Phi, psi and omega in degrees: 000132176278108186297334181284349180245007181299136183250014177051051182303137177095355181260006181298335181272002180294143181274333185201159173238124183248119181267146160281166179255295185292123179088346177251303179263329180231134183277065189266342185301319176299325180290314177304314181297314181298314183292313183288323178298315179294321180298316179298314181296322184287343185239030169086007181266176180231115178288129181262160181302328182260010186299312184298315181295325179289327182287331186297120180100342179294147172287169182303313180297324182290314182287329177295319177295322179293319178296325175298321179294335178282358176108007178294127189272050176217153175292154184306322181294326177287325175299313180300313181298316182296315181292315182296322178298319178293321177296317179298320178297319178295319180292329178295330177282320183190132174259115184278081182291145177287150178304130178081000185297307183296315182296319181294313180297315181293326179295319183277332182299132180092342178255334174212145180295131181249140172229173179218133177231107189235149173277351178291151173294155182309319182304317182283324175304311183295321179298313183295310184294324178292316181296324180274357181059045181243000186307314185286351180282342186255129178288332179202144174231142183230132167260142179291354168298336188265003179230164185298322186227144175277179176295141019272003173297152185278001191307314183297317180290322177295321178292322177298316178297320179298315182293327178285331185087031183245152173287124180307327181287352176247025176243149170250140179245144179246116189224163178234328191262162178303308182293327177293316178298317179295321180296309182295320179296317179295334177282353178090011181273155168283131189250126171255122180265132172236083188298139175283133184296332181271333183233066182294147179288160177294149182304321181293326178287318180297329180295343178282345185286142175281326175220149174238121183245152180281345181181171183293336179294344178270357178280100190293150173291357174298344174304332183278357179085000000 
């Protein structure tokens, strides 16, 4: 099968498409890693070889607590505020959108209901969507700050489906990370994986995907039926 020509056969009956943000629409994982790695080093902690992969998908409270466990000499709420402020400052200078992100969202918007389920804090979700002029394309957006558990738990995707008014089993999710793929799959959604070249998902997580695409340009408008 030529992945660049995949038409996502069988998804015409889907009620909604729910996107992840980090690593799917915005190339933020390198920025997150740089900012958090420096924050840990500057505040007495020790970055571990598996730290970045473990952080991907965690909610704000979860990753702040984890950085504290790495030895950062601040309480988790102060860690979260410090890191998010630095991320917001970076985004004010430039939002590193993924290739095809704006075009794909705009192409699908209006043809199928779009949602977003992100591990980013609400503040950063809003900054990114506003800068990309995509806010109005989404019927609902969810930060895992707003649900009990972050990815790989299904809470964020289930809440996005609830806000949209869609059956999770009639939603397709677009994800890149191991925890994101596990989260969407656990929510009962059909999962399309668009792996990030620098942070590829684990093989067991990738095996949960219904389709694996090389980039957003391969996400066919057939999603709209």
